[in-house]
ZAGUSE-541455 format. One record per residue (C-alpha): residue number from 1; residue in one letter; x, y, z. Coordinates in pm, 1 decimal, m for minus. Each point is the difference from the previous one (the first is absolute). Layout:
ZAGUSE-541455
+-----+---+----------+----------+----------+
!   k ! r !       xx !       yy !       zz !
+-----+---+----------+----------+----------+
! NUM ! A !        X !        Y !        Z !
...
+-----+---+----------+----------+----------+
This chain:
ZAGUSE-541455
+-----+---+----------+----------+----------+
!   k ! r !       xx !       yy !       zz !
+-----+---+----------+----------+----------+
!   1 ! M !      0.0 !      0.0 !      0.0 !
!   2 ! S !    145.7 !    332.7 !   m108.3 !
!   3 ! I !    m55.3 !    304.7 !    218.8 !
!   4 ! R !     39.1 !    359.8 !   m117.8 !
!   5 ! F !    212.5 !    222.0 !    223.4 !
!   6 ! L !     78.7 !    369.8 !      6.8 !
!   7 ! I !    313.9 !     60.8 !    206.6 !
!   8 ! D !     54.5 !    339.8 !    159.7 !
!   9 ! E !    330.6 !    180.9 !    m47.0 !
!  10 ! D !    113.1 !    m54.8 !    358.8 !
!  11 ! C !     37.9 !   m371.8 !    m75.5 !
!  12 ! P !    306.0 !   m136.2 !   m181.9 !
!  13 ! L !    m12.6 !    m39.8 !   m377.8 !
!  14 ! S !    117.5 !   m357.9 !     47.0 !
!  15 ! L !   m344.7 !    m84.1 !    140.2 !
!  16 ! E !   m149.4 !     64.7 !   m344.0 !
!  17 ! T !    252.7 !   m235.8 !   m158.8 !
!  18 ! L !    m59.5 !   m268.0 !    263.1 !
!  19 ! L !   m378.5 !      4.8 !    m28.1 !
!  20 ! N !     11.9 !      6.8 !   m380.7 !
!  21 ! S !    232.6 !   m302.2 !      5.7 !
!  22 ! K !   m266.2 !   m183.5 !    203.7 !
!  23 ! G !   m255.0 !     61.4 !   m275.4 !
!  24 ! H !   m176.2 !    304.7 !    141.5 !
!  25 ! D !    m84.8 !    318.6 !   m191.3 !
!  26 ! T !    196.0 !    259.5 !    194.7 !
!  27 ! I !     62.2 !    369.0 !    m59.1 !
!  28 ! H !    231.1 !    211.9 !    214.5 !
!  29 ! V !    m87.7 !    367.4 !     33.8 !
!  30 ! K !    359.2 !     94.3 !    m94.2 !
!  31 ! T !    m18.2 !   m190.1 !   m330.9 !
!  32 ! S !   m337.6 !    143.0 !    m94.4 !
!  33 ! R !   m132.5 !    349.4 !    m47.1 !
!  34 ! L !   m119.4 !      4.3 !    361.0 !
!  35 ! S !    325.0 !    101.5 !    170.6 !
!  36 ! G !    m65.7 !    278.9 !    247.7 !
!  37 ! T !   m369.3 !    m82.0 !     34.7 !
!  38 ! K !   m123.3 !     42.8 !    356.6 !
!  39 ! D !   m116.1 !   m309.7 !    189.9 !
!  40 ! P !   m369.6 !    101.2 !     15.2 !
!  41 ! E !     m3.7 !     39.9 !   m379.8 !
!  42 ! L !    162.0 !   m341.0 !    m50.4 !
!  43 ! K !   m249.5 !   m158.4 !    238.4 !
!  44 ! E !   m288.7 !    159.9 !   m188.3 !
!  45 ! K !    138.5 !   m121.3 !   m333.3 !
!  46 ! V !     30.5 !   m357.4 !    126.9 !
!  47 ! E !   m344.7 !      4.4 !    160.5 !
!  48 ! R !   m157.9 !    144.8 !   m314.7 !
!  49 ! K !    144.4 !   m268.7 !   m225.4 !
!  50 ! K !    m57.7 !   m280.8 !    252.6 !
!  51 ! E !    258.5 !   m206.2 !   m178.3 !
!  52 ! K !    322.4 !     64.1 !    186.8 !
!  53 ! I !    136.4 !    m25.6 !    349.7 !
!  54 ! C !    209.8 !    295.3 !    112.7 !
!  55 ! I !    319.9 !    m75.2 !    192.1 !
!  56 ! D !    118.0 !    291.9 !    210.4 !
!  57 ! Y !    279.2 !     m7.1 !    256.2 !
!  58 ! S !    m97.5 !    319.6 !    182.3 !
!  59 ! V !   m211.9 !    m23.9 !    311.8 !
!  60 ! T !   m216.3 !    310.2 !    m28.3 !
+-----+---+----------+----------+----------+
């Protein structure tokens, strides 16, 4: 089962590579056009699409 992930920029880029190597559809904020996007906006984007899980290292 493939899961779609959006990884926030405070997580290492290697996480994108690792999850993609396991067969998941993963996008890192730094390798997309979303770099610099605030956490609430990323959360809204993920919730709106209902097709990705957001991984965020910050505890805010």
